[in-house]
C-alpha positions in Angstrom: -10.5 -34.1 4.6 -12.4 -30.8 5.3 -15.6 -30.9 7.0 -18.4 -28.6 6.1 -21.5 -28.4 8.9 -24.8 -28.0 6.9 -27.2 -26.4 9.6 -30.9 -26.3 9.5 -33.9 -28.8 8.7 -33.1 -30.8 5.6 -34.5 -29.3 2.4 -36.4 -32.3 0.4 -34.5 -32.8 -3.1 -31.7 -30.6 -2.5 -28.4 -31.5 -3.9 -26.5 -29.3 -1.5 -24.8 -32.3 0.3 -23.6 -34.0 -3.2 -22.4 -30.8 -4.2 -20.3 -30.3 -1.1 -19.4 -34.0 -1.3 -18.2 -33.1 -4.9 -16.2 -29.9 -3.6 -13.9 -32.8 -1.2 -16.0 -31.8 2.1 -17.3 -34.9 4.4 -20.8 -33.4 5.5 -22.0 -33.2 8.8 -25.2 -32.4 9.7 -27.1 -29.7 12.1 -30.0 -29.3 13.0 -29.6 -25.8 15.1 -26.6 -23.6 16.7 -25.8 -26.3 19.3 -25.6 -28.8 16.9 -23.1 -26.8 14.5 -21.4 -26.2 18.1 -21.1 -29.8 18.9 -20.0 -30.8 15.3 -17.3 -27.7 15.0 -15.9 -29.4 18.0 -15.4 -32.5 16.8 -13.1 -30.9 13.8 -9.6 -30.4 13.9 -8.1 -26.9 14.1 -6.1 -27.8 12.1 -8.0 -28.2 9.1 -10.5 -26.2 6.9 -14.3 -26.3 8.6 -17.3 -25.1 6.3 -20.8 -24.0 7.8 -23.3 -23.7 5.2 -27.3 -23.4 5.4 -29.2 -26.3 4.0 -31.2 -24.0 2.4 -28.9 -22.1 -0.1 -29.2 -22.1 -4.0 -26.5 -21.8 -6.0 -24.3 -22.6 -8.3 -21.8 -25.1 -7.5 -18.9 -22.3 -8.3 -19.9 -20.2 -6.0 -19.3 -22.8 -3.1 -16.2 -23.4 -4.6 -15.0 -20.0 -4.1 -16.3 -19.6 -0.8 -15.2 -22.7 0.6 -11.7 -23.9 -0.8 -9.8 -20.6 -1.6 -6.5 -21.2 0.3 -5.5 -17.8 -0.1 -8.0 -16.8 2.7 -8.0 -17.6 6.1 -12.0 -17.0 6.1 -14.2 -16.6 3.0 -17.9 -16.6 2.7 -21.0 -16.0 0.4 -24.6 -15.9 1.5 -25.3 -19.0 3.3 -21.6 -20.5 3.4 -18.8 -19.6 5.2 -15.4 -21.2 5.2 -12.2 -21.1 7.6 -8.9 -22.0 7.9 -6.7 -23.2 11.1 -5.6 -19.1 10.8 -9.5 -18.3 11.2 -10.8 -21.1 13.4 -10.1 -19.1 17.2 -12.8 -16.4 15.8 -15.0 -19.1 14.3 -15.0 -20.8 17.7 -16.3 -17.7 19.3 -18.8 -16.6 17.1 -20.7 -20.2 17.4 -20.3 -19.9 21.4 -22.0 -16.5 21.2 -24.4 -17.1 18.1 -27.8 -18.6 19.3 -30.6 -19.8 17.2 -33.3 -16.3 17.5 -31.1 -14.1 15.8 -32.1 -12.7 11.9 -30.7 -13.8 8.9 -29.4 -17.2 8.1 -26.8 -18.9 10.6 -23.7 -19.2 8.2 -24.2 -15.4 7.4 -24.4 -14.3 11.3 -20.9 -16.3 12.2 -19.7 -14.5 9.4 -20.2 -10.7 10.6 -19.5 -12.3 14.1 -15.8 -13.8 12.7 -15.3 -9.9 10.8 -16.6 -8.3 14.0 -14.0 -9.8 15.9 -11.0 -8.7 13.5 -10.5 -11.6 10.9 -11.1 -10.4 7.5 -13.5 -12.4 5.3 -13.0 -12.6 1.7 -16.4 -11.8 0.0 -15.5 -13.2 -3.5 -17.5 -11.3 -6.8 -19.8 -13.8 -8.4 -21.0 -11.6 -10.9 -24.0 -13.7 -12.8 -23.5 -16.6 -10.7 -26.1 -17.5 -7.8 -25.8 -17.6 -3.9 -29.0 -17.0 -1.9 -31.1 -18.4 1.1 -34.3 -18.3 0.1 -36.7 -17.8 2.8 -40.1 -19.6 1.2 -41.0 -22.0 -1.6 -41.8 -19.0 -4.5 -38.4 -17.4 -3.2 -36.8 -21.0 -3.6 -38.4 -21.6 -6.8 -37.1 -18.1 -8.5 -33.3 -18.8 -7.5 -33.5 -22.3 -9.1 -34.8 -21.1 -12.2 -31.8 -18.0 -11.6 -29.5 -20.8 -11.2 -30.7 -22.9 -14.2 -30.6 -19.6 -16.7 -26.9 -18.7 -16.1 -24.1 -21.4 -17.5 -22.1 -21.7 -14.5 -19.3 -23.4 -17.2 -19.3 -20.7 -19.3 -18.9 -18.4 -16.0 -16.3 -20.6 -14.6 -14.0 -20.3 -17.6 -14.2 -16.7 -17.9 -13.0 -16.0 -14.8 -9.9 -18.5 -15.1 -8.6 -15.7 -17.4 -6.7 -13.1 -16.0 -9.2 -9.9 -15.7 -5.9 -7.3 -16.5 -3.8 -8.6 -19.5 -2.0 -7.5 -22.6 -3.6 -7.9 -26.4 -1.7 -10.6 -27.7 -2.7 -12.8 -24.4 -6.0 -11.8 -24.4 -7.3 -12.2 -27.9 -4.5 -14.8 -29.4 -3.9 -17.4 -26.5 -6.6 -17.2 -23.5 -9.5 -17.8 -26.1 -8.1 -21.4 -26.7 -5.6 -21.8 -23.6 -8.7 -21.7 -21.0 -10.1 -24.7 -22.5 -6.4 -26.6 -22.7 -6.7 -25.4 -18.6 -9.9 -27.1 -18.9 -8.8 -30.2 -20.3 -5.9 -30.5 -17.5 -8.1 -30.0 -14.7 -10.3 -32.9 -15.5 -7.2 -35.0 -16.0 -6.2 -34.2 -12.6 -3.3 -32.2 -13.4 -1.7 -29.3 -11.0 -1.0 -25.8 -12.2 2.8 -26.7 -10.5 2.9 -29.2 -13.8 2.0 -27.3 -16.2 4.6 -24.5 -15.0 6.8 -27.2 -14.6 6.2 -27.8 -18.6 6.2 -24.5 -19.9 9.9 -24.0 -17.9 10.9 -27.6 -19.7 9.7 -26.4 -23.2 11.1 -22.5 -22.6 14.8 -24.6 -21.9 14.7 -27.1 -25.4 13.7 -23.9 -27.1 16.5 -22.2 -25.8 18.5 -25.1 -26.4 17.3 -25.1 -29.9 18.3 -21.6 -30.4 21.9 -22.4 -29.2 22.2 -24.8 -32.2 23.1 -21.6 -34.7 20.9 -23.3 -37.4 17.9 -21.7 -39.1 16.2 -25.2 -38.1 16.8 -24.6 -34.6 16.1 -21.0 -34.3 12.2 -21.7 -36.5 12.1 -24.4 -33.6 12.6 -22.1 -30.8 10.1 -19.3 -31.8 7.6 -22.3 -32.3 8.3 -23.9 -29.2 8.8 -20.9 -27.2 5.2 -19.9 -28.0 4.2 -23.0 -26.9 5.5 -22.6 -23.7 3.8 -19.2 -23.2 0.5 -20.8 -23.9 1.2 -22.8 -21.4 2.6 -20.3 -19.0 -1.3 -18.9 -19.5 -2.8 -21.9 -19.2 -1.3 -22.5 -15.7 -2.6 -19.7 -14.5 -6.4 -19.9 -15.7 -6.0 -23.9 -14.4 -4.9 -22.3 -11.1 -8.3 -19.9 -10.9 -10.2 -22.5 -12.8 -9.5 -24.9 -10.1 -8.6 -22.7 -7.4 -5.5 -24.8 -6.8 -3.5 -21.5 -5.6 0.0 -23.4 -3.3 2.8 -21.8 -1.9 5.0 -23.5 -4.2 2.6 -22.6 -7.1 3.5 -18.7 -6.0 7.4 -19.6 -6.3 7.4 -21.6 -9.1 5.1 -18.3 -11.2 7.1 -15.7 -10.0 10.3 -16.9 -11.2 10.0 -19.6 -14.1 8.9 -16.7 -16.2 12.4 -14.5 -15.4 13.9 -17.9 -16.2 12.7 -18.7 -19.6 13.3 -15.4 -21.0 16.9 -15.4 -19.7 17.8 -18.7 -20.5 16.3 -18.2 -24.1 18.5 -15.0 -24.3 21.6 -17.3 -23.5 20.3 -19.6 -25.8 20.6 -16.9 -28.7 24.0 -15.7 -27.6 25.2 -19.2 -28.1 23.6 -19.9 -31.2 24.8 -16.1 -32.3 28.6 -17.2 -31.0 28.7 -20.8 -33.5 28.3 -18.5 -36.6 30.7 -16.1 -35.2 28.6 -13.3 -33.8 29.3 -12.1 -30.4 26.0 -10.9 -28.6 26.5 -11.4 -25.4 26.7 -7.7 -24.5 23.4 -7.3 -26.1 21.5 -10.4 -24.2 22.9 -8.9 -21.1 21.8 -5.3 -22.2 18.2 -6.9 -22.8 18.5 -8.3 -19.3 19.7 -5.7 -17.1 16.8 -3.2 -19.1 14.1 -5.5 -18.8 14.7 -6.4 -15.0 15.2 -2.7 -13.9 11.8 -2.0 -15.6 10.2 -4.4 -13.6 12.1 -2.8 -10.5 10.4 0.1 -11.2 6.7 -1.4 -11.7 7.3 -2.9 -8.3 8.8 0.2 -6.5 6.0 2.7 -7.3 3.5 0.0 -6.8 4.8 -0.7 -3.3 5.5 3.0 -2.5 1.6 3.7 -3.2 0.3 0.4 -2.0 -1.7 2.1 0.6 -0.9 5.9 0.2 -3.8 8.0 1.4 -4.9 11.0 -0.8 -3.3 9.3 -3.8 -4.6 11.3 -6.6 -2.9 13.6 -9.4 -3.9 15.6 -12.9 -2.2 12.7 -14.4 -4.2 9.7 -12.8 -7.3 11.5 -13.7 -6.2 12.2 -17.5 -5.1 8.3 -17.2 -8.5 7.1 -16.3 -10.5 9.5 -18.8 -8.2 7.7 -21.2 -9.2 4.3 -20.1 -12.9 5.3 -20.9 -11.6 5.1 -24.5 -11.8 1.8 -25.1 -9.3 1.5 -28.0 -6.7 3.6 -26.2 -6.4 0.9 -23.2 -5.4 -1.7 -25.3 -3.0 0.8 -27.6 -1.2 1.6 -24.1 -0.8 -2.0 -22.9 0.8 -2.8 -26.7 3.2 -0.2 -26.6 4.9 -0.8 -23.0 5.3 -4.6 -24.4 3.9 -6.5 -22.1 5.1 -10.6 -21.7 2.7 -11.6 -24.4 3.8 -9.3 -27.2 7.1 -9.6 -25.9 7.4 -13.3 -26.6 5.4 -12.9 -29.6 8.2 -10.4 -31.0 11.2 -12.5 -29.9 9.4 -15.4 -31.4 9.0 -14.2 -34.9 12.1 -12.2 -35.2 14.0 -15.7 -33.9 12.4 -17.8 -36.6 13.1 -15.6 -39.6 16.1 -13.3 -38.7 19.2 -13.4 -36.4 19.7 -13.0 -32.8 21.1 -9.5 -33.4 18.4 -8.4 -34.9 16.3 -9.9 -31.9 18.2 -7.6 -29.2 18.1 -5.3 -31.3 14.4 -4.7 -31.3 14.2 -6.1 -28.1 16.1 -3.4 -26.3 14.3 -0.9 -28.6 11.0 -2.0 -27.9 11.9 -2.5 -24.0 13.7 1.0 -23.9 10.6 2.8 -25.0 7.9 0.8 -22.8 10.4 1.7 -20.0 10.7 5.2 -20.8 7.2 5.7 -20.8 5.9 3.9 -18.2 8.7 5.5 -15.9 7.9 9.0 -17.0 4.4 8.6 -16.1 5.0 7.7 -12.9 7.3 10.0 -12.1 4.5 12.6 -13.5 2.1 11.1 -11.6 4.6 11.4 -8.2 5.1 14.7 -8.7 1.3 16.4 -9.2 -0.3 13.7 -6.4 -0.5 14.9 -2.8 -0.4 11.2 -1.1 1.2 10.5 2.2 3.0 7.4 2.1 2.9 5.1 5.2 5.4 3.5 7.0 4.8 0.2 5.7 5.7 1.8 2.0 8.9 3.2 3.2 9.9 -0.3 4.8 9.0 -2.2 1.6 11.5 0.6 -0.4 14.2 0.0 2.0 13.9 -3.3 1.5 13.9 -3.1 -2.0 16.7 -1.2 -2.0 18.9 -3.9 -1.0 21.7 -2.4 1.5 24.1 -4.3 2.4 26.7 -3.5 5.7 28.4 -0.9 3.8 25.8 1.6 3.2 24.1 0.4 6.7 27.1 1.7 8.4 26.7 4.6 6.5 23.2 5.1 7.2 23.8 4.6 10.9 26.3 7.4 11.4 23.9 9.4 9.8 20.7 8.6 10.8 19.1 11.5 12.8 20.9 14.0 10.5 19.5 13.1 7.3 16.1 14.1 5.9 14.4 12.1 3.2 15.0 15.4 1.0 17.2 14.7 -2.2 17.7 10.8 -1.2 16.5 9.8 -4.7 19.0 12.6 -6.2 22.0 11.0 -3.7 21.2 8.0 -5.4 20.9 9.1 -8.7 24.4 11.2 -8.5 26.1 8.0 -7.3 24.6 6.1 -9.8 25.5 8.2 -12.4 29.1 8.6 -11.1 29.9 4.6 -10.5 28.4 4.3 -14.2 30.3 6.7 -16.0 33.9 5.9 -14.1 32.7 2.1 -15.2 32.2 3.2 -18.8 35.0 5.8 -19.1 38.0 4.6 -17.1 40.1 1.4 -18.6 40.0 -1.6 -17.0 41.2 -2.5 -13.6 41.4 1.5 -13.2 42.5 1.9 -8.9 40.4 4.7 -9.5 37.0 2.9 -10.0 37.7 1.7 -6.6 37.8 5.1 -4.7 34.3 5.9 -7.1 32.8 2.8 -5.7 33.7 4.0 -2.2 32.1 7.2 -2.8 28.9 5.6 -4.4 29.1 3.3 -1.3 28.8 6.7 0.6 26.0 7.7 -1.4 24.1 4.5 -1.2 23.9 5.0 2.8 22.9 8.4 2.7 20.0 8.2 0.1 18.5 5.6 2.7 19.5 7.0 5.8 16.0 8.6 6.3 13.1 6.8 6.1 12.1 6.5 2.2 8.9 8.7 1.9 9.6 10.9 -0.7 7.8 11.4 -3.8 10.2 10.1 -5.8 12.0 7.5 -3.5 10.6 5.0 -5.4 13.2 5.3 -8.0 15.8 4.7 -5.4 15.9 0.7 -5.9 15.9 1.1 -9.8 18.7 3.6 -9.5 20.7 1.0 -7.4 19.7 -2.0 -9.5 20.8 0.1 -12.7 24.3 1.1 -11.1 24.8 -2.2 -10.3 23.8 -4.2 -13.4 25.9 -1.8 -15.6 28.7 -1.7 -13.7 29.0 -5.7 -13.7 28.4 -5.2 -17.6 30.9 -2.7 -18.3 34.0 -4.0 -16.6 33.1 -7.7 -18.6 32.8 -5.8 -21.9 36.2 -3.9 -21.2 38.1 -7.3 -19.9 38.4 -8.1 -23.1 38.8 -11.6 -22.6 36.6 -14.9 -23.7 34.1 -15.8 -21.2 33.7 -12.5 -19.5 30.6 -11.5 -20.5 28.6 -15.4 -20.3 29.9 -14.8 -16.7 28.7 -11.3 -15.9 25.0 -12.9 -17.7 25.2 -15.5 -15.2 26.3 -13.4 -12.1 23.6 -10.8 -13.1 20.9 -13.4 -13.2 21.5 -14.6 -10.0 21.4 -11.4 -8.5 18.5 -10.2 -10.3 16.8 -13.4 -8.8 17.5 -12.2 -5.5 15.8 -9.0 -6.3 12.4 -10.9 -8.2 12.0 -13.0 -4.6 12.5 -9.8 -2.1 9.4 -8.6 -4.8 7.0 -11.5 -4.2 7.6 -12.3 -0.6 7.0 -8.5 -0.1 4.1 -8.5 -2.0 2.8 -12.1 -0.5 2.7 -10.3 2.7 5.7 -11.8 4.5 8.5 -9.2 4.2 11.6 -9.2 2.3 14.3 -11.8 2.8 15.9 -11.9 6.2 19.0 -9.4 6.5 21.7 -12.0 7.3 21.1 -12.9 3.2 21.4 -9.2 2.1 24.3 -9.0 4.5 26.1 -12.1 3.2 25.7 -11.6 -0.5 27.1 -8.0 0.4 24.2 -5.9 -0.8 24.3 -3.7 -4.1 27.0 -1.5 -2.7 29.2 -4.2 -1.8 29.1 -6.6 -4.9 29.8 -3.2 -6.6 33.0 -2.4 -4.7 34.0 -6.4 -4.7 33.8 -6.0 -8.8 35.7 -3.4 -9.1 38.7 -4.2 -7.0 38.7 -7.7 -8.5 39.1 -5.6 -11.9 41.8 -3.9 -10.4 43.6 -7.0 -9.1 43.2 -8.9 -11.8 44.0 -5.9 -14.6 48.0 -7.7 -15.3 45.7 -11.1 -15.6 42.5 -10.5 -17.4 41.9 -13.7 -17.9 41.1 -14.9 -14.6 38.6 -11.9 -14.5 36.0 -14.3 -15.8 36.6 -17.1 -13.5 36.2 -14.4 -10.6 32.7 -13.4 -11.8 31.6 -17.2 -12.2 32.8 -18.1 -8.5 31.0 -14.9 -7.2 27.9 -15.9 -9.5 27.5 -19.3 -7.7 28.0 -18.1 -4.5 25.8 -15.6 -4.7 22.9 -18.2 -6.7 23.8 -20.9 -3.8 23.1 -19.0 -1.2 19.9 -17.1 -2.6 18.8 -20.4 -4.0 18.8 -22.4 -0.9 17.2 -19.6 1.4 14.5 -19.6 -1.5 13.6 -22.7 -2.0 13.3 -23.4 2.3 11.2 -20.1 2.4 8.8 -21.1 -0.5 8.5 -24.9 0.7 7.6 -23.6 4.2 4.3 -23.4 6.0 4.8 -19.7 6.4 4.7 -19.0 2.4 1.8 -17.0 1.1 -0.9 -19.0 -1.4 -1.1 -16.5 -3.6 -1.1 -15.7 -7.4 0.1 -13.1 -9.5 -2.9 -10.7 -10.7 -0.6 -7.7 -11.0 -0.2 -5.9 -14.5 1.3 -7.7 -17.6 4.8 -8.1 -16.7 
C-alpha cells in the first residue's frame, strides 16, 4: 500500500487524513522534518510515498492528480509531493538536507530539492481546482470557500475528455461517454476491461458484416458505433480515475487498428458471399490508412524536439486556429477516427461494402494529401535543426533489415544526408512501378527488388537530418505494402488477396508497435526482431522471389504469403507481448492528435 507522510501539527477539523485514505494511502503523521525522515525510512524503497503538509486545503482531485498518477516518477502540487521508486533516492537526499527552518511548506521545499537533483517533477495543471497551504486562519477560510465554490466532479468529468479530438467525438460521443466512464469507475471497472469490451464488440460487428445480409450490415453499423463509444470511454475512464498502466498502453495502442482492420475483413467476406470481390479495396484502404499514420508519426518524431521550429506555414496555421470554426473544419476533413468510424457505420448499414471502401479510400486519400502537403510546406519553409534523437527515431521507423544495413555500412562516411529522401522515393517508385507493370512472377522484378534494396541502404546510410527525411519511413511502407498488393492481385488465384491482407496486417502491427515504443521513450524494438523478420527490403525481395519461383504454380502463392504472415505475426506478437507486460514498459496513454 502506498504511504503518505503528513508533516506538521494537526489542524483541528481537517478532513485531509480521511481524503488521503480514500485515495488508497496509509497515513503516517510526522510533526517535523526529523519525524518525516524516520517515517520515510520505514517505507520500502519500491513503494510510492508522498509527503503532504497538514495545513493543505484543496480539492481531492488535486491530490489525486499529484499523488496517484503512475506515469511520472515525481509529481507535486502546492503542499503535496509524491514519488515512485525511480525518484526515491532523490527524495531521501532531499529529506536528509532540508531542515525545519526553511521558507515555505516542507513538501514544496522537498519538491524543489528533488528537481534540483535532476529528477523531473511533474506539476499537473489544476485549472479551477484549489491546492494551497494557508498561512493563517483567514487564508484558510478563504481557501475553504474557494474549494466550496468549484464543482469538483464537473471539473473531473471535463478533464476526463481528451483536450484535442475530432468534431464527431467531441460533440456526439464525449457529452455522454464521460458519464459512462464515471459509471464504470464507481463499479470498479478498469480501462483495460472497457478496452477489451470495445474490441469484442467490434469483432462481433465484423462477424455481422461477414454474413453478407442486410440485417447483418445494419447490426454491424450499430455495433461499430457502440464499439467506438466504448473506445472513447476507456480513455476517459483512465483520465477520470488516473488508471494508466503498461498493459493499457499496449491495448490502447493496438486495438484500434485491430478493430478497424478486422471490420474491413468482415466487409470483404460479406461482399464475397454476394459475389463481389472487394479484397483489393479492403487491402488498399488498410494500406492507405497505415501509410497516412506513418506520415503523422514520422513528422511528429522528426520535430519532437527540433530547435528554431518555426515557419510561415506554421504561423498561418496558428492564425487559422484563432478562428474557431476553421479548427473543426480542418479536423473533420482529415477524417479522424470518429468521423471515419461514423461514416463506415452509416454506409455499412445502408449501402454495400464496395461503396464503403470507395468512400473510405477517397476520404482518407484526401485527408492524407492535405496533411502531407501541409507538413511538406512546413518542412521546406522552417529553419530547424533536428537532434540526434529525432534522426535515430526516423532510422528506427525506417525498419531497415540486414540487407539495407549492409549497404548502409559500406557507404557510411561517403554518403551525405542531402538527397536521402529522393533516393528512397526513387526506389519506391521503381519497385511499385515494376510490380504494377511487369507480369506476375517476371524474374526482372527480382532485379528491381535488388536495386531497391541498394537504394534503401543508400537512403539510410547517413543520419536522417534532412528537411524531408521524415518522408522516408512512409515511402518504405508504401513500397512494401503496394508491392505485396500488386503481386497478390496479379497472381489472380483464390486466396491471394486475403493472404496478402493478413501479411500486411502483421507487418503493420510491427510498425505501430515500433511507434508506440518510441512514443513511450523506451526506444524501438530490439534489432534482432527487425533482422529476424527481414526488414522492409528483405520482405519485398522475398515476396518477389516467391512470385518468380511459383509462377507456374500460382495457386501455391497464397500459401506462401500465409506462411510468411504467420511467421511475422508470431515473432512480432511474442516480443510485443513480452515487452508491454514487462516492468520496463511505459505507463502512457495516447493523448496525441486524433488518428
